[in-house]
C-alpha positions in Angstrom: 109.5 26.9 61.4 108.0 29.0 64.2 104.8 30.8 63.3 105.3 34.6 63.0 103.3 36.6 65.6 101.7 39.9 65.0 101.3 42.1 68.1 98.3 44.4 68.4 97.8 47.8 69.9 94.1 48.3 70.5 93.0 51.9 69.9 89.3 51.4 70.7 89.1 53.5 73.9 91.2 56.3 72.7 91.8 56.8 68.9 88.8 54.7 67.8 86.2 56.7 69.8 88.1 60.0 68.9 87.9 59.3 65.2 84.4 58.1 65.1 82.6 59.7 68.0 84.5 62.9 68.7 85.9 61.5 72.0 82.5 61.4 73.8 82.7 58.0 75.4 82.0 58.5 79.1 83.9 56.9 82.1 80.7 54.9 82.9 81.0 53.2 79.5 84.8 52.7 80.0 84.2 51.1 83.3 81.9 48.5 81.7 84.5 47.7 79.0 87.7 47.4 81.2 87.0 44.2 83.0 86.4 42.5 79.6 89.9 43.8 78.4 91.8 42.2 81.3 92.4 38.8 79.6 92.2 40.0 75.9 96.1 39.7 75.6 96.6 43.0 73.6 100.3 43.9 73.5 99.4 47.5 74.1 96.1 49.3 74.8 95.9 53.0 73.9 93.7 54.6 76.6 95.0 58.1 77.2 96.5 61.1 75.6 95.6 62.7 72.4 92.3 64.5 72.8 91.4 62.6 76.0 92.7 65.1 78.6 91.0 68.0 76.9 87.7 66.3 75.7 86.8 64.5 79.0 87.0 67.8 80.8 85.5 69.9 78.1 82.6 67.7 77.0 82.1 65.1 79.8 83.1 67.1 82.8 85.3 64.2 83.9 88.9 63.8 85.2 91.5 62.6 82.7 93.6 61.4 85.7 90.7 59.2 86.9 90.4 57.7 83.4 94.1 56.6 83.5 93.9 55.2 87.0 90.8 53.1 86.3 92.4 51.6 83.3 95.5 50.7 85.2 93.6 49.2 88.1 91.5 47.1 85.8 94.3 45.7 83.6 96.6 44.7 86.5 99.7 45.0 84.3 98.4 42.3 81.7 98.7 44.7 78.8 100.8 47.7 78.4 98.9 51.0 78.5 99.8 53.7 76.1 99.1 57.4 75.5 99.7 59.7 72.7 101.8 62.7 73.3 102.3 65.6 70.9 105.9 66.2 71.9 106.5 69.8 72.8 102.7 70.4 72.5 102.0 67.4 75.0 98.2 66.9 75.0 97.5 70.6 74.2 97.7 73.1 71.3 100.7 75.2 72.2 104.4 74.5 72.9 105.2 73.9 76.6 108.5 74.0 78.5 110.2 70.9 79.9 108.9 71.5 83.4 105.3 71.0 82.2 106.3 67.9 80.1 108.2 66.2 82.9 105.4 67.0 85.4 102.8 65.3 83.2 105.0 62.3 82.2 106.0 61.6 85.8 102.4 61.8 86.9 101.2 59.6 84.1 103.7 56.9 84.8 102.9 57.1 88.5 99.3 56.4 87.6 99.9 53.3 85.5 101.1 54.5 82.0 103.7 52.3 80.3 104.2 53.4 76.8 104.2 57.1 75.6 103.9 57.4 71.8 105.6 60.7 71.0 105.3 62.6 67.7 105.7 66.2 66.5 103.2 67.7 64.2 106.0 69.2 62.1 108.3 66.1 62.3 110.8 68.5 64.0 113.1 66.2 66.0 114.1 69.1 68.2 110.5 69.0 69.5 110.5 65.4 70.6 114.1 64.5 71.9 113.5 65.8 75.4 110.3 63.8 75.7 112.1 60.6 74.7 114.7 61.2 77.2 112.3 62.0 80.0 110.1 58.9 79.4 113.1 56.6 79.4 114.5 58.2 82.5 111.2 57.9 84.3 110.9 54.1 83.5 108.5 54.3 80.6 108.7 53.1 77.1 109.4 55.8 74.5 107.7 55.1 71.2 108.8 57.5 68.5 106.2 58.2 65.9 107.1 59.6 62.4 104.1 61.4 61.0 103.3 60.5 57.4 102.1 63.1 54.9 102.4 63.6 51.2 103.6 66.3 48.9 101.1 68.7 47.6 99.2 68.0 44.4 100.6 69.9 41.4 97.9 72.5 40.8 100.1 74.7 38.5 97.6 76.3 36.0 98.2 75.7 32.3 100.2 78.6 30.7 98.3 81.2 28.8 99.3 84.3 26.7 103.0 84.8 26.0 104.1 81.9 28.3 101.9 79.5 26.2 103.5 80.8 23.0 106.9 80.2 24.4 106.0 76.6 25.3 104.6 76.0 21.9 107.9 77.4 20.3 110.4 75.7 22.5 108.6 72.9 24.2 109.6 74.2 27.5 107.9 73.2 30.7 108.4 74.2 34.3 110.6 72.0 36.4 108.8 69.4 38.5 108.8 70.6 42.2 111.3 68.7 44.4 109.7 65.9 46.3 110.0 66.4 50.1 108.1 63.4 51.6 110.2 60.6 50.2 110.8 57.1 51.8 114.2 58.4 52.8 112.7 61.3 54.6 110.6 59.1 56.9 113.4 56.5 57.4 115.9 59.2 58.4 113.5 60.6 60.9 112.9 57.1 62.4 116.7 56.4 62.6 117.2 59.7 64.4 114.4 58.8 66.9 115.9 55.3 67.4 119.3 56.9 68.1 117.8 59.2 70.7 116.4 56.1 72.6 113.0 55.3 71.1 112.2 51.7 72.0 109.3 51.4 69.2 109.1 53.3 66.0 105.6 54.0 64.7 104.8 55.0 61.1 101.9 57.3 62.1 99.5 57.7 59.2 96.9 59.9 60.9 95.1 60.8 57.6 95.1 57.3 56.1 97.1 58.5 53.1 99.6 55.7 53.0 98.6 53.7 49.9 99.5 50.0 49.8 102.6 50.2 47.6 103.9 53.1 49.8 103.2 51.0 52.9 105.2 48.2 51.3 108.2 50.3 50.5 108.4 52.3 53.8 107.8 49.4 56.1 110.4 47.3 54.2 113.0 50.1 54.5 112.2 50.5 58.2 112.6 46.8 58.9 115.9 46.8 57.2 117.4 49.9 58.9 115.7 49.8 62.4 116.4 47.3 65.1 113.4 48.1 67.4 109.8 47.0 66.8 108.0 48.7 63.9 104.3 49.7 64.4 102.0 50.7 61.7 99.1 53.2 62.5 96.6 54.2 59.9 93.1 55.1 59.2 90.4 53.9 56.7 88.9 57.3 55.7 90.3 57.6 52.2 90.0 53.8 51.5 93.6 52.7 51.9 93.6 51.5 55.6 92.8 47.8 55.3 94.7 47.2 52.1 97.8 49.0 53.4 97.7 47.1 56.7 97.7 43.8 54.7 100.8 45.1 52.9 102.4 46.1 56.2 101.9 42.5 57.5 103.4 41.1 54.3 106.4 43.2 54.8 107.2 42.4 58.4 105.5 44.9 60.6 105.8 43.9 64.2 102.8 45.8 65.8 99.6 46.8 64.0 97.1 49.3 65.4 93.5 48.2 65.2 90.0 48.8 66.7 87.3 46.3 67.7 84.6 45.8 65.1 81.9 48.5 66.0 84.7 51.1 66.5 86.7 50.1 63.3 86.7 51.3 59.7 85.5 54.6 58.3 87.7 57.4 59.8 89.1 55.0 62.4 91.7 52.2 62.0 90.8 48.8 60.5 88.9 46.3 62.5 90.9 43.6 64.2 88.4 41.0 63.0 89.2 41.5 59.4 92.9 41.7 60.2 92.6 38.3 62.0 91.0 36.7 58.8 93.8 38.0 56.7 96.5 36.9 59.1 95.2 33.4 59.3 95.4 33.1 55.6 99.0 34.7 55.6 100.1 32.1 58.2 100.6 34.9 60.8 99.3 34.5 64.4 97.6 37.4 65.8 98.8 37.5 69.4 95.5 38.2 71.0 92.7 36.2 72.8 89.9 36.5 70.2 87.4 34.9 72.4 87.9 37.8 74.9 87.7 40.2 71.9 84.3 38.8 71.1 83.0 39.7 74.6 84.3 43.2 74.3 82.7 43.4 70.8 79.3 42.6 72.3 79.5 45.4 74.8 80.9 47.8 72.3 77.6 47.5 70.3 75.8 49.0 73.3 78.4 51.7 73.6 78.1 52.7 70.0 74.3 52.9 70.4 74.9 55.3 73.4 77.1 57.5 71.2 74.6 57.8 68.3 74.4 61.5 68.7 78.0 61.8 67.7 78.2 58.9 65.3 79.7 60.2 62.0 78.5 57.1 60.0 75.1 56.1 61.5 75.0 52.9 59.5 76.3 49.9 61.6 78.6 47.2 60.2 77.1 43.8 59.5 77.6 41.6 62.6 80.6 39.2 62.3 82.4 36.8 64.6 85.5 35.5 62.9 85.6 32.5 65.3 82.1 31.3 64.5 80.7 32.8 61.3 81.5 31.1 58.0 82.1 33.6 55.1 80.1 33.2 51.9 82.2 31.7 49.2 82.4 34.8 47.1 83.5 37.0 50.2 86.0 34.3 51.2 87.5 34.5 47.8 88.0 38.2 48.1 90.3 37.8 51.0 92.4 35.3 48.9 92.3 37.6 45.9 93.5 40.5 48.1 96.4 38.6 49.3 97.3 37.4 45.9 97.3 41.0 44.5 99.3 42.2 47.5 102.0 39.6 46.8 102.0 40.6 43.1 102.2 44.4 44.0 98.9 44.8 42.2 97.7 47.8 44.1 94.5 48.4 42.1 93.4 44.8 42.5 94.3 44.8 46.2 92.2 48.0 46.8 89.3 46.6 44.7 89.2 43.4 46.8 89.4 45.2 50.1 86.8 47.8 49.2 84.5 44.9 48.2 85.1 43.2 51.5 84.4 46.4 53.4 81.3 47.0 51.3 80.0 43.5 52.2 80.4 44.2 55.9 78.8 47.6 55.5 81.8 49.6 56.5 81.8 53.3 55.1 83.0 53.7 51.6 86.2 55.7 50.9 85.6 59.4 51.7 86.7 61.2 48.6 86.3 64.7 50.1 88.7 63.7 53.0 91.0 62.0 50.5 91.4 65.0 48.3 91.8 67.4 51.1 94.3 65.1 52.7 93.0 65.3 56.3 93.0 62.8 59.3 89.8 61.2 60.5 90.0 62.7 63.9 90.4 66.2 62.4 87.3 65.5 60.2 85.1 64.3 63.1 86.2 67.2 65.2 85.4 69.7 62.5 81.9 68.1 62.0 81.3 68.2 65.8 82.5 71.7 66.4 80.7 73.2 63.4 77.5 71.5 64.5 77.9 73.0 67.9 78.5 76.4 66.4 75.5 76.0 64.2 77.6 76.5 61.1 77.5 73.0 59.5 76.9 74.4 56.1 80.6 75.6 56.0 82.1 72.2 56.2 82.5 71.5 52.4 83.9 75.0 51.7 86.3 74.6 54.7 87.5 71.2 53.6 88.3 72.4 50.1 90.4 75.2 51.6 92.5 72.9 53.9 95.2 72.2 51.2 95.7 75.9 50.5 96.1 76.8 54.2 98.5 73.8 54.6 100.7 75.0 51.7 100.6 78.6 53.0 101.8 77.2 56.4 104.8 75.5 55.2 103.4 72.2 54.1 102.8 71.0 57.7 101.6 67.4 58.3 98.0 67.4 59.5 98.0 66.0 63.0 97.0 67.6 66.3 97.7 70.4 67.0 98.4 71.5 63.4 95.3 69.7 62.1 93.2 71.7 64.5 95.0 75.0 63.7 94.8 74.5 59.9 91.2 73.2 60.2 90.1 76.2 62.3 91.8 78.6 59.9 90.2 77.0 56.9 86.8 77.5 58.5 87.8 81.2 59.2 89.0 81.5 55.6 85.7 80.1 54.2 83.8 82.6 56.3 86.1 85.4 55.1 85.3 84.6 51.5 81.6 84.2 52.2 81.5 87.7 53.7 83.7 89.2 50.9 86.6 89.8 53.2 90.2 89.4 52.1 91.7 85.9 52.9 93.1 85.7 56.4 91.2 88.6 57.7 90.4 86.5 60.8 93.2 84.3 62.1 93.5 82.4 65.3 96.3 83.1 67.8 97.6 79.6 67.2 97.8 80.1 63.5 99.8 83.3 64.0 102.2 81.4 66.3 102.6 78.6 63.8 103.5 81.0 61.0 105.8 83.0 63.3 107.9 79.8 63.9 106.8 79.1 67.6 105.8 75.5 66.8 109.2 74.7 65.3 110.6 74.3 61.8 108.1 73.5 59.1 109.0 70.9 56.4 109.1 73.7 53.9 110.1 77.3 54.8 107.1 79.7 55.2 107.2 82.4 52.5 108.5 85.6 54.3 105.9 87.7 52.6 103.1 85.5 54.0 104.8 85.4 57.4 104.7 89.3 57.3 101.1 89.3 56.3 100.1 87.1 59.1 102.3 88.2 61.9 103.5 91.6 60.9 107.2 90.5 60.7 108.8 88.6 57.9 111.4 87.0 60.3 111.0 83.6 61.9 110.7 83.7 65.7 111.1 80.3 67.5 109.3 79.5 70.7 111.1 80.9 73.7 110.6 78.7 76.8 111.5 81.6 79.0 108.3 83.3 77.8 106.1 80.7 79.5 104.2 82.0 82.4 102.9 79.6 85.1 99.1 80.0 85.4 97.8 81.4 88.6 96.1 79.2 91.1 93.7 81.7 92.5 91.9 81.6 95.8 88.1 81.3 95.1 86.7 83.7 97.7 83.1 83.0 96.6 83.6 79.2 97.2 84.9 79.3 100.7 88.4 80.6 100.2 89.9 77.4 98.6 92.4 77.3 95.8 91.2 76.5 92.3 93.6 73.5 91.9 93.5 71.4 95.1 96.6 69.2 94.3 99.5 68.8 91.9 97.6 66.8 89.3 94.9 69.4 89.1 97.5 72.2 88.7 99.0 70.2 85.8 95.7 70.3 84.1 95.6 74.1 84.7 99.2 74.3 83.1 98.2 72.3 80.1 94.7 73.6 79.2 94.1 76.7 81.3 90.9 77.7 79.7 89.2 74.2 79.8 90.7 73.3 83.2 89.6 76.6 84.8 85.9 75.8 84.3 86.4 72.1 85.1 88.2 72.7 88.4 85.8 75.5 89.4 82.9 73.1 89.0 84.7 70.7 91.3 85.2 73.3 94.0 81.6 74.5 93.6 80.3 70.9 94.1 82.5 70.6 97.3 81.2 74.0 98.5 77.6 73.3 97.9 77.9 70.0 99.7 79.1 71.9 102.7 76.4 74.5 102.4 73.6 72.0 101.7 71.6 72.7 104.9 72.0 76.6 104.6 70.8 76.4 101.0 67.7 74.5 102.0 66.6 77.3 104.3 67.7 80.2 102.1 65.2 81.9 99.9 66.0 82.9 96.5 65.1 86.5 95.7 63.9 87.0 92.1 65.6 89.7 90.2 63.3 92.1 88.3 63.6 91.9 84.6 65.2 95.1 83.2 64.0 96.0 79.6 66.9 96.0 77.0 68.1 99.4 75.8 67.8 99.7 72.0 71.2 99.6 70.1 71.9 103.1 68.7 75.8 103.1 68.5 78.1 101.3 66.1 78.1 97.6 66.9 80.9 95.0 66.9 79.6 91.5 66.0 81.2 88.0 66.3 83.2 87.2 63.2 82.7 83.5 64.0 80.7 81.6 66.6 82.6 80.4 69.8 82.9 80.8 73.5 84.0 83.9 75.2 87.1 83.4 77.4 88.3 86.7 78.1 87.0 90.3 78.2 89.6 93.1 78.5 87.3 96.2 78.3 84.7 97.9 80.4 81.8 100.3 79.6 83.2 103.8 79.3 86.6 102.7 78.4 88.4 104.2 75.4 90.0 101.8 73.0 92.6 102.5 70.3 93.3 100.7 67.0 94.8 97.2 67.7 93.7 97.0 71.3 92.5 93.4 72.2 89.0 93.9 73.5 88.0 90.2 74.0 89.2 86.7 73.2 86.9 84.0 72.1 87.5 80.3 71.5 86.3 78.6 68.3 87.2 75.0 67.3 89.6 74.8 70.3 91.6 77.8 68.9 91.8 81.2 70.6 91.0 84.3 68.5 91.6 88.0 69.5 89.0 90.6 68.6 90.7 93.9 68.3 89.6 97.5 67.9 89.7 98.8 64.4 89.6 102.5 65.4 89.5 104.9 68.4 86.2 104.5 70.2 84.5 104.5 73.6 82.9 101.3 74.8 79.2 101.8 75.6 77.9 98.3 76.3 79.1 94.7 76.4 76.6 92.1 75.5 78.4 89.0 76.5 80.1 87.4 79.5 83.0 85.0 80.1 82.1 81.4 79.2 79.0 82.4 77.1 78.7 80.6 73.8 77.8 83.0 70.9 76.9 82.4 67.4 78.4 84.0 64.2 77.4 87.7 64.0 76.2 87.8 67.5 76.4 91.3 69.1 79.6 91.7 71.2 80.2 95.3 71.9 78.3 98.6 71.3 80.3 101.7 71.0 79.2 105.2 72.1 77.7 107.4 69.4 
């Protein structure tokens, strides 16, 4: 009988570093790793998409296109290269028209991309069908991902007063809420994607909430009803990841998503080294060159040390080489016990054994806060990094506790980018509202308003019309209108020699996708080019020092920042009269745009901020005339 093979999708350079290190791995580090990957034999390597296009420009001042090209050049076609696409939201945070989607897909495939994993944050098939079609037509491999999520916890309070008396008299109890996210729900979504042309189906468990028995039941159903390869993607944050991956292997999964040791576990996917040990004992061949993986592992240790500033965990796993290191007898027995429990559907025993294995190797313990709030690891690490940058880290626990409420209010959306970012940002705003004594949802991002309005698609559960009216001013749902999309300008930069901001098609695509971030990134590129041309002139030029003007004291009514962030737009000038509801400025916090509007009729006296300036919570923004 032929040994069953398990194909591996390596996530280390995209989802692994995004989940553990807030996507801060530089191109210099990537370039050291790529030659070691060439002969590792991974079926697929995820190297692009997700937060990469945004983060490498925003935090590293690097080109996302260059990152993809470098990976393609190094791999020489020996492993398939994949990216993660958010369907209609592509790699951004708002819906885009087909012209933008097709432009990015065409450019990505031209630069070496093979597989595009396509999901929609709402599991709205209408938002992904065009992407599946385009990828197939352009010669790529469409991978349809179904986002796993769970029904909300029943938090109905115990009856009191008259209701309690009724229950005591008649034994009545409220009907159990209908289950939305059943096995059938996920299987039907997968079947629809396959029918649309998906060549791989992924069960995408971005929050790590698939417990082992659920992994067994869903993977089994998918294998029965889907003809194409089934991929399982999960995270270890709440403590299910390793055990559920073992269950997925037992029940026939074709592809498993893993990271290499130093980038595995915690809020990331399981480490391939532990999967390799389990597979050997299950009689499954991991279709990877583990000697090459060992060489990558050695270099990744240095990479992790370089990322220490962004490391969520800080504590390193115990060093382990599955090809050379002999396991202590008691730890070896835990692997056997885990397999025995998995075969017997003993979930508690399986989880206990896997947690003990992870504890021995010093991987992080299950994160109960993340488990209870039901959030993905990438969302958690992003919230930590963003709040730290905004000097508001003390708000994290309060914001995490509010995530389930915001999610329910928003129509029970799955938490995956962009809805995870939208809900996470709104939970922070809600926590700040409560801290200041404001009514809930006093401050709301433009993207949250769009989500509630219906512009992101159909939510799994309909939004309460009363809540929609509270947030948007209109109880009616309004879907995204592709005709409302406006192509961003590509201005001529007169101050930089009269060149255009985007110098070619791929740069203009960045401007279309992430106008705020790309604007700064591209301006810096044009400035570098201009300065290179003007180097000799600058050497001889003398810099005239400007005299320091003393700051006038504030005497008028002051508008302060409701939440820290970066100023991206100022729409008023000193002396201008504003009316209630006028948008005076727009600032970005946690990658979400927020309008600051006038509350009453007033005249602007002074503006204390400028575009691109980062301000803290309660920082002065605008002074009004007395």
